[in-house]
Every structure is written in C-alpha cells, then in structure tokens.
One Martini backbone bead per residue (centre of mass of N, CA, C, O) as a GRO file, in nm:
protein
  156
    1UNK     BB    1   0.094   0.036   0.021
    2UNK     BB    2   0.026   0.375  -0.095
    3UNK     BB    3   0.082   0.705   0.000
    4UNK     BB    4  -0.086   0.994  -0.161
    5UNK     BB    5  -0.139   1.222  -0.381
    6UNK     BB    6  -0.357   1.299  -0.594
    7UNK     BB    7  -0.435   1.257  -0.927
    8UNK     BB    8  -0.596   1.391  -1.196
    9UNK     BB    9  -0.671   1.093  -1.320
   10UNK     BB   10  -0.849   1.014  -1.033
   11UNK     BB   11  -1.122   1.170  -0.997
   12UNK     BB   12  -1.330   0.951  -1.089
   13UNK     BB   13  -1.253   0.725  -0.896
   14UNK     BB   14  -1.303   0.888  -0.639
   15UNK     BB   15  -1.598   0.951  -0.691
   16UNK     BB   16  -1.704   0.660  -0.698
   17UNK     BB   17  -1.606   0.582  -0.413
   18UNK     BB   18  -1.754   0.810  -0.261
   19UNK     BB   19  -2.041   0.747  -0.347
   20UNK     BB   20  -2.058   0.456  -0.249
   21UNK     BB   21  -1.975   0.509   0.049
   22UNK     BB   22  -2.185   0.718   0.117
   23UNK     BB   23  -2.436   0.533   0.069
   24UNK     BB   24  -2.362   0.315   0.271
   25UNK     BB   25  -2.352   0.520   0.536
   26UNK     BB   26  -2.636   0.714   0.471
   27UNK     BB   27  -2.856   0.542   0.415
   28UNK     BB   28  -3.132   0.628   0.613
   29UNK     BB   29  -2.960   0.883   0.792
   30UNK     BB   30  -3.063   1.115   0.598
   31UNK     BB   31  -3.179   1.354   0.438
   32UNK     BB   32  -3.332   1.355   0.133
   33UNK     BB   33  -3.197   1.617   0.024
   34UNK     BB   34  -2.909   1.497   0.037
   35UNK     BB   35  -2.948   1.252  -0.147
   36UNK     BB   36  -3.033   1.428  -0.395
   37UNK     BB   37  -2.743   1.590  -0.402
   38UNK     BB   38  -2.584   1.302  -0.428
   39UNK     BB   39  -2.457   1.286  -0.711
   40UNK     BB   40  -2.239   1.195  -0.944
   41UNK     BB   41  -2.166   1.491  -1.020
   42UNK     BB   42  -2.106   1.596  -0.735
   43UNK     BB   43  -1.864   1.416  -0.686
   44UNK     BB   44  -1.699   1.494  -0.930
   45UNK     BB   45  -1.680   1.801  -0.872
   46UNK     BB   46  -1.546   1.773  -0.587
   47UNK     BB   47  -1.301   1.608  -0.668
   48UNK     BB   48  -1.183   1.812  -0.875
   49UNK     BB   49  -1.178   2.077  -0.685
   50UNK     BB   50  -1.017   1.887  -0.433
   51UNK     BB   51  -0.776   1.703  -0.513
   52UNK     BB   52  -0.538   1.832  -0.334
   53UNK     BB   53  -0.674   1.701  -0.057
   54UNK     BB   54  -0.608   1.410  -0.144
   55UNK     BB   55  -0.540   1.104   0.014
   56UNK     BB   56  -0.415   0.803  -0.113
   57UNK     BB   57  -0.469   0.456  -0.139
   58UNK     BB   58  -0.253   0.229  -0.294
   59UNK     BB   59  -0.347  -0.079  -0.468
   60UNK     BB   60  -0.238  -0.220  -0.731
   61UNK     BB   61  -0.306   0.076  -0.884
   62UNK     BB   62  -0.540   0.145  -0.688
   63UNK     BB   63  -0.797   0.311  -0.541
   64UNK     BB   64  -0.880   0.219  -0.202
   65UNK     BB   65  -0.853   0.512  -0.076
   66UNK     BB   66  -0.938   0.810   0.147
   67UNK     BB   67  -0.847   1.141   0.247
   68UNK     BB   68  -0.971   1.442   0.432
   69UNK     BB   69  -0.797   1.726   0.567
   70UNK     BB   70  -0.917   2.001   0.791
   71UNK     BB   71  -0.699   2.075   0.994
   72UNK     BB   72  -0.883   1.910   1.265
   73UNK     BB   73  -1.044   1.756   1.031
   74UNK     BB   74  -1.193   1.461   0.951
   75UNK     BB   75  -1.382   1.468   0.664
   76UNK     BB   76  -1.261   1.209   0.505
   77UNK     BB   77  -1.330   0.842   0.485
   78UNK     BB   78  -1.252   0.596   0.235
   79UNK     BB   79  -1.336   0.258   0.124
   80UNK     BB   80  -1.340   0.015  -0.073
   81UNK     BB   81  -1.501  -0.274  -0.077
   82UNK     BB   82  -1.254  -0.458  -0.178
   83UNK     BB   83  -1.059  -0.321   0.073
   84UNK     BB   84  -1.194  -0.423   0.300
   85UNK     BB   85  -1.013  -0.570   0.570
   86UNK     BB   86  -0.688  -0.464   0.486
   87UNK     BB   87  -0.592  -0.183   0.646
   88UNK     BB   88  -0.665   0.089   0.508
   89UNK     BB   89  -0.819   0.249   0.726
   90UNK     BB   90  -0.594   0.244   0.939
   91UNK     BB   91  -0.382   0.394   0.767
   92UNK     BB   92  -0.554   0.650   0.710
   93UNK     BB   93  -0.600   0.733   1.004
   94UNK     BB   94  -0.306   0.770   1.083
   95UNK     BB   95  -0.259   0.993   0.866
   96UNK     BB   96  -0.464   1.192   0.974
   97UNK     BB   97  -0.339   1.229   1.253
   98UNK     BB   98  -0.069   1.336   1.150
   99UNK     BB   99  -0.186   1.590   0.997
  100UNK     BB  100  -0.316   1.724   1.241
  101UNK     BB  101  -0.055   1.759   1.392
  102UNK     BB  102   0.099   1.913   1.158
  103UNK     BB  103  -0.131   2.151   1.189
  104UNK     BB  104  -0.119   2.205   1.526
  105UNK     BB  105  -0.289   1.968   1.661
  106UNK     BB  106  -0.405   1.776   1.958
  107UNK     BB  107  -0.699   1.771   1.832
  108UNK     BB  108  -0.945   1.568   1.683
  109UNK     BB  109  -1.214   1.564   1.433
  110UNK     BB  110  -1.550   1.418   1.369
  111UNK     BB  111  -1.816   1.305   1.158
  112UNK     BB  112  -2.108   1.093   1.232
  113UNK     BB  113  -2.355   0.929   1.145
  114UNK     BB  114  -2.564   0.788   1.366
  115UNK     BB  115  -2.633   0.516   1.179
  116UNK     BB  116  -2.315   0.448   1.151
  117UNK     BB  117  -2.192   0.177   1.297
  118UNK     BB  118  -1.937   0.102   1.152
  119UNK     BB  119  -1.783   0.373   1.195
  120UNK     BB  120  -1.813   0.408   1.494
  121UNK     BB  121  -1.661   0.146   1.571
  122UNK     BB  122  -1.393   0.214   1.434
  123UNK     BB  123  -1.326   0.475   1.600
  124UNK     BB  124  -1.345   0.346   1.879
  125UNK     BB  125  -1.121   0.125   1.835
  126UNK     BB  126  -0.919   0.404   1.767
  127UNK     BB  127  -0.983   0.622   2.021
  128UNK     BB  128  -1.244   0.749   1.970
  129UNK     BB  129  -1.480   0.999   2.100
  130UNK     BB  130  -1.800   1.048   2.198
  131UNK     BB  131  -1.940   1.388   2.235
  132UNK     BB  132  -2.204   1.394   2.061
  133UNK     BB  133  -2.460   1.565   1.940
  134UNK     BB  134  -2.503   1.706   1.602
  135UNK     BB  135  -2.525   1.946   1.341
  136UNK     BB  136  -2.436   1.907   1.015
  137UNK     BB  137  -2.331   2.124   0.749
  138UNK     BB  138  -2.445   2.036   0.447
  139UNK     BB  139  -2.420   2.056   0.115
  140UNK     BB  140  -2.666   2.183  -0.095
  141UNK     BB  141  -2.849   2.298  -0.351
  142UNK     BB  142  -2.992   2.538  -0.131
  143UNK     BB  143  -2.792   2.471   0.097
  144UNK     BB  144  -2.781   2.390   0.400
  145UNK     BB  145  -2.782   2.067   0.574
  146UNK     BB  146  -2.906   1.908   0.844
  147UNK     BB  147  -2.704   1.655   1.011
  148UNK     BB  148  -2.721   1.388   1.209
  149UNK     BB  149  -2.460   1.365   1.449
  150UNK     BB  150  -2.143   1.264   1.564
  151UNK     BB  151  -1.886   1.371   1.780
  152UNK     BB  152  -1.543   1.307   1.731
  153UNK     BB  153  -1.251   1.254   1.944
  154UNK     BB  154  -0.876   1.308   1.962
  155UNK     BB  155  -0.601   1.269   2.125
  156UNK     BB  156  -0.259   1.338   1.979
   0.00000   0.00000   0.00000
C-alpha cells in the first residue's frame, strides 16, 4: 500500500469510490434532500475541485481509499468495498491523525452520521471518543442541510 496525493487522472475513480461509500454509510440516516443532492455529478465535481486535498491509498495500482483532512477535522475517510478488511482504513486513519498533528492541533475531530454503526465502531476501536450529538451543516443544492451526527474527538 502506498499513500500519496491524488493525481489529476484519478478524479473520476475517487468520485466513484466516494459516491459508493457515501451511500453505504448514509442511506436511510440523512435527510432525503441531502440524498437527492449527492448525485454522481456532485461527487465528480467535488472530487475535481478539491483533488489537491485528497490523500489516496494505492493498492496494486488502484485507489483503494482516501482521506481529506481540513485543519483539525478528518472530513472524509472512505475505502472501496473490495479493499475493506485489509488494513486500508487503519492506515488512512493513522495518516489523518499525523496530518492533524502536523497542522498544529493536539485534538482531532470528525463527524459520523448517527446511524452509521460500522463507522462509529471503527473510530471507537481506534481511540476516538463520542462527544455527543450535533447537526453537521452539509452542502445541499439550495444551501446547507442539517445532518444529525455524532462528534468524535481524539487527543493526538
């Protein structure tokens, strides 16, 4: 496995992985307005416009997963279905924690949709602590959409 900054020719692969993973973890747990806003084109556009922010995990030449860290927030962590259970998520999470520390922060945070038990369990097994419920302002077609989430933090 190789961690590196995403390349321009990987935007579409990242968008497909992101869309698939997002729907896996969010279906039935977020407002329908947000589901409607998360189209194939929305993921493609966001992947292209933010490509420089993606750190990818490459396995056998494929994008197996990625992270996006913004200051002290682990904003995105996704692993493709075929690469789950192979340590990709653990490696990406450790890299995100390293980046948060390198950004000058001793505590990191992330948001997890309340109903995403798989993700919540993963973060808890890795030392992240549930600090409680809050509404995450997700970008929608006509403005922010409040998404019920749990805020997780970890002292790094």
